[in-house]
C-alpha positions in Angstrom: 0.0 0.0 0.0 1.5 3.4 -1.0 1.7 6.4 1.3 -1.5 8.1 -0.1 -3.5 4.9 0.3 -2.2 4.5 3.8 -3.2 8.1 4.6 -6.6 7.4 3.2 -6.9 4.3 5.4 -5.9 6.3 8.5 -8.4 9.0 7.7 -11.2 6.4 7.4 -10.2 4.8 10.8 -10.4 8.2 12.5 -13.7 9.2 10.9 -15.4 5.9 11.4 -13.7 5.0 14.7 -13.0 1.4 13.7 -10.4 -0.6 11.8 -13.1 -3.0 10.6 -15.5 -0.2 9.4 -12.6 1.5 7.6 -11.7 -1.8 5.9 -15.3 -2.3 4.8 -15.5 1.3 3.4 -12.2 0.8 1.5 -12.9 -2.8 0.4 -9.8 -4.2 2.1 -9.2 -6.3 5.2 -9.0 -5.1 8.8 -5.5 -6.3 9.1 -4.5 -4.4 5.9 -5.8 -1.2 7.5 -4.0 -1.9 10.8 -0.8 -2.5 8.9 -1.1 0.7 6.9 -1.6 2.8 10.1 1.4 1.1 11.8 3.5 1.8 8.8 2.6 5.5 9.0 3.4 5.6 12.7 6.8 4.0 12.0 7.5 6.6 9.2 6.4 9.5 11.4 8.0 8.3 14.6 4.8 9.1 16.5 1.7 7.3 17.8 -1.3 8.3 15.8 -4.1 6.3 17.5 -5.1 5.2 20.9 -6.5 1.7 20.7 -9.0 0.2 23.1 -11.1 -3.0 22.8 -14.2 -0.9 21.9 -13.0 2.1 19.9 -10.0 3.8 18.2 -9.4 7.5 18.7 -6.7 9.9 17.5 -3.9 11.1 19.7 -3.0 14.8 19.6 -0.4 14.1 16.9 -2.9 11.8 15.2 -5.6 14.5 15.1 -3.2 17.0 13.5 -2.1 14.4 11.0 -5.8 13.5 10.3 -6.7 17.1 9.5 -3.7 17.5 7.2 -4.3 14.1 5.5 -8.0 14.7 5.0 -7.3 18.0 3.3 -4.6 16.4 1.1 -7.0 13.6 0.1 -9.8 16.0 -0.7 -7.5 18.0 -2.9 -6.3 14.9 -4.7 -9.9 13.8 -5.3 -10.9 17.2 -6.6 -7.9 17.3 -8.9 -8.8 13.8 -10.3 -12.4 15.0 -10.9 -11.2 18.0 -12.7 -8.9 15.9 -14.9 -11.7 13.5 -15.6 -14.0 16.3 -16.6 -11.4 17.4 -19.2 -11.9 14.0 -20.8 -15.7 14.1 -20.6 -16.4 17.8 -21.4 -15.0 19.8 -24.4 -13.1 22.7 -22.9 -9.8 24.5 -23.2 -7.7 24.9 -26.3 -8.0 22.4 -29.2 -4.9 22.5 -31.5 -5.5 21.3 -35.1 -3.2 21.0 -38.1 -4.3 20.4 -41.7 -3.2 20.8 -45.3 -3.7 24.2 -46.8 -6.2 23.7 -49.6 -8.3 21.2 -47.7 -8.2 23.3 -44.6 -9.4 26.4 -46.4 -12.1 24.8 -48.5 -13.5 22.0 -46.3 -12.1 22.0 -42.8 -12.5 25.6 -42.0 -16.3 25.7 -42.5 -16.6 22.4 -40.6 -14.6 23.8 -37.6 -16.8 26.9 -37.6 -19.9 24.7 -37.2 -18.1 22.6 -34.5 -17.4 25.8 -32.5 -21.1 26.6 -32.6 -21.9 23.3 -30.9 -19.1 23.6 -28.3 -18.6 27.3 -27.4 -16.4 26.5 -24.4 -13.6 25.4 -26.7 -10.9 27.7 -28.2 -9.5 26.6 -31.5 -6.0 26.9 -32.8 -6.0 25.8 -36.5 -2.7 25.9 -38.4 -2.4 25.0 -42.1 0.6 23.6 -43.9 1.3 20.8 -46.3 4.3 19.2 -44.6 3.8 16.2 -42.4 4.3 17.3 -38.8 4.9 15.3 -35.6 1.9 16.2 -33.5 3.6 15.1 -30.3 6.6 17.3 -30.9 4.5 20.3 -31.9 1.8 19.9 -29.3 -1.0 19.4 -31.8 -4.1 17.5 -30.6 -5.5 16.4 -34.0 -3.7 16.4 -37.3 -5.6 16.0 -40.6 -3.7 14.4 -43.5 -4.5 13.2 -47.0 -2.8 10.2 -48.7 -1.8 6.7 -48.0 -0.5 6.4 -44.5 2.8 4.9 -43.7 3.4 2.9 -40.6 3.5 5.2 -37.6 3.2 5.4 -33.9 0.3 7.7 -34.3 -3.3 6.5 -34.3 -5.3 7.2 -37.5 -9.0 7.3 -38.1 -10.3 7.6 -41.7 -12.7 10.6 -42.0 -13.5 10.4 -45.7 -12.3 9.1 -49.1 -10.1 11.4 -51.1 -10.9 10.7 -54.7 -8.8 12.2 -57.5 -9.9 12.9 -61.0 -8.3 14.0 -64.3 -10.1 17.1 -65.5 -9.8 19.9 -68.0 -11.8 23.0 -69.1 -14.3 22.6 -72.0 -12.3 25.2 -73.9 -9.1 23.2 -73.6 -10.7 20.0 -74.8 -12.3 21.8 -77.8 -8.9 23.2 -78.7 -6.7 20.1 -78.2 -9.2 17.3 -78.2 -10.1 14.8 -75.4 -7.7 12.1 -74.5 -9.1 8.7 -75.3 -6.4 6.5 -73.7 -3.9 7.1 -70.9 -1.1 7.0 -73.5 -2.7 10.1 -75.1 -1.7 12.2 -72.1 1.9 12.3 -73.4 0.6 14.5 -76.3 -1.4 16.8 -74.0 -0.4 19.8 -71.9 -0.5 18.5 -68.3 -0.6 20.5 -65.0 1.1 18.4 -62.4 1.2 18.5 -58.6 4.9 18.3 -57.8 8.2 20.1 -57.8 9.6 19.6 -61.3 8.3 19.4 -64.9 10.7 16.7 -65.9 10.3 12.9 -65.8 6.7 13.1 -64.7 4.2 10.2 -64.6 0.7 9.8 -63.4 -0.4 6.5 -61.8 -3.8 5.5 -63.1 -5.9 2.4 -62.8 -7.5 0.1 -65.4 -9.1 -3.3 -64.9 -8.0 -3.5 -61.4 -4.3 -2.8 -62.3 -2.2 0.2 -61.8 -0.3 1.7 -64.7 2.3 4.4 -64.8 1.6 6.9 -67.6 4.2 9.4 -68.9 2.8 12.9 -69.2 3.9 16.2 -70.8 4.0 18.5 -67.7 4.0 22.1 -68.9 3.4 23.4 -65.4 4.0 22.0 -61.9 3.1 23.4 -58.5 3.0 22.1 -54.9 -0.3 23.9 -54.5 -3.5 22.4 -55.9 -5.3 25.7 -56.1 -2.7 27.1 -58.5 -3.2 24.1 -60.8 -7.0 24.3 -60.6 -6.8 28.0 -61.6 -4.7 27.1 -64.6 -7.0 24.3 -65.6 -10.0 26.6 -65.4 -8.3 29.0 -67.7 -7.8 26.2 -70.3 -4.1 25.7 -69.8 -4.1 21.9 -69.6 -5.3 18.6 -68.1 -4.8 18.3 -64.3 -5.1 15.5 -61.7 -6.5 16.8 -58.5 -8.6 15.7 -55.5 -12.4 16.1 -55.9 -12.6 18.3 -52.8 -10.7 20.9 -55.0 -12.4 20.4 -58.4 -15.7 18.6 -57.5 -17.8 21.9 -57.4 -16.2 23.0 -60.7 -17.1 19.7 -62.4 -20.6 19.9 -61.0 -20.9 23.4 -62.5 -19.5 22.4 -65.9 -16.4 24.6 -65.5 -14.2 21.5 -65.7 -15.0 18.1 -67.4 -13.7 14.7 -66.2 -11.2 13.0 -68.5 -10.4 9.3 -68.8 -13.1 8.4 -66.2 -12.6 4.7 -66.9 -9.0 4.9 -65.7 -9.2 6.8 -62.4 -6.2 7.5 -60.2 -5.9 5.5 -57.0 -8.2 6.7 -54.2 -6.5 8.2 -51.2 -7.9 8.8 -47.7 -8.5 11.8 -45.4 -7.3 10.8 -41.9 -7.3 12.3 -38.4 -4.1 11.5 -36.6 -3.4 11.7 -32.9 -1.0 10.5 -30.3 -1.6 7.0 -28.9 -2.6 8.2 -25.4 -4.6 5.8 -23.4 -7.2 8.4 -22.8 -8.2 10.6 -25.8 -9.4 14.0 -24.5 -13.1 14.6 -25.1 -12.3 17.7 -27.2 -10.3 15.6 -29.7 -12.7 12.7 -29.7 -15.7 15.0 -30.3 -13.9 16.8 -33.2 -12.9 13.5 -34.9 -16.5 12.1 -34.5 -17.9 15.4 -35.8 -15.6 15.4 -38.9 -16.3 11.8 -39.7 -20.0 12.4 -39.6 -19.8 15.6 -41.5 -17.7 14.3 -44.4 -18.6 10.6 -44.5 -18.1 8.0 -47.3 -19.7 10.2 -49.9 -18.7 13.8 -49.0 -20.5 16.8 -50.6 -17.5 17.5 -52.9 -18.0 14.1 -54.6 -21.7 14.7 -55.5 -21.4 15.6 -59.2 
């Protein structure tokens, strides 16, 4: 029995006036209670209790120790309750990190609605496209898109991240519509990446993945830039539907090679593998999973 448990046993003996009653209250044996009190007396070098055949009462030193111990135990219990409430009620600061484009277009409005439901929370939302370590940077929930590698982090899938090949109607009228993946080598392609050389797109056909050479006339590490160029008729691009779905629905962009789609990615919430996930993080993840779902609004075209 550790010191705090021994103190608690001693407090029960004094308040109930009996080793047996204290043991029943704590769910331990009378002898365990007696042993705990004797250990405290040994550590303190003072007798804490006067024992008779009928009743146990505190000595002068025992009474002083009882008052201090009861106060300490009450403080510990209150602290435990406060910590427990942090896991049961959404409060405090919730730190979130997400990719830039998805954060602006989809996550930002969702977070605003989440805040309406939980006004006691304060939100810190940072956007960048690099993969951060949420433990090192003190982030509660990280949203990432892609195929996840093995990690010590826990991941929950929030929604699919479909990608499509698309181009503006004006571009297709001018240059024609690709009929096979091989045709892309003859088209002007707008590629997500860091170089215009040695570029390939990975597409699927009949359950198999194929690497298709492309003619990348523009590359960027920002999907919004590529979408803007595609809307202006500058080429064919491969982008996630959360970026171009509304433009396809409105006819500003048209799908290309729909029978050979790129591999589907996922949108995930990542968090540290703590035993107890704080309520604020759990509620956000549940909210986003329900909000986006298996067929999110941006895929409805």
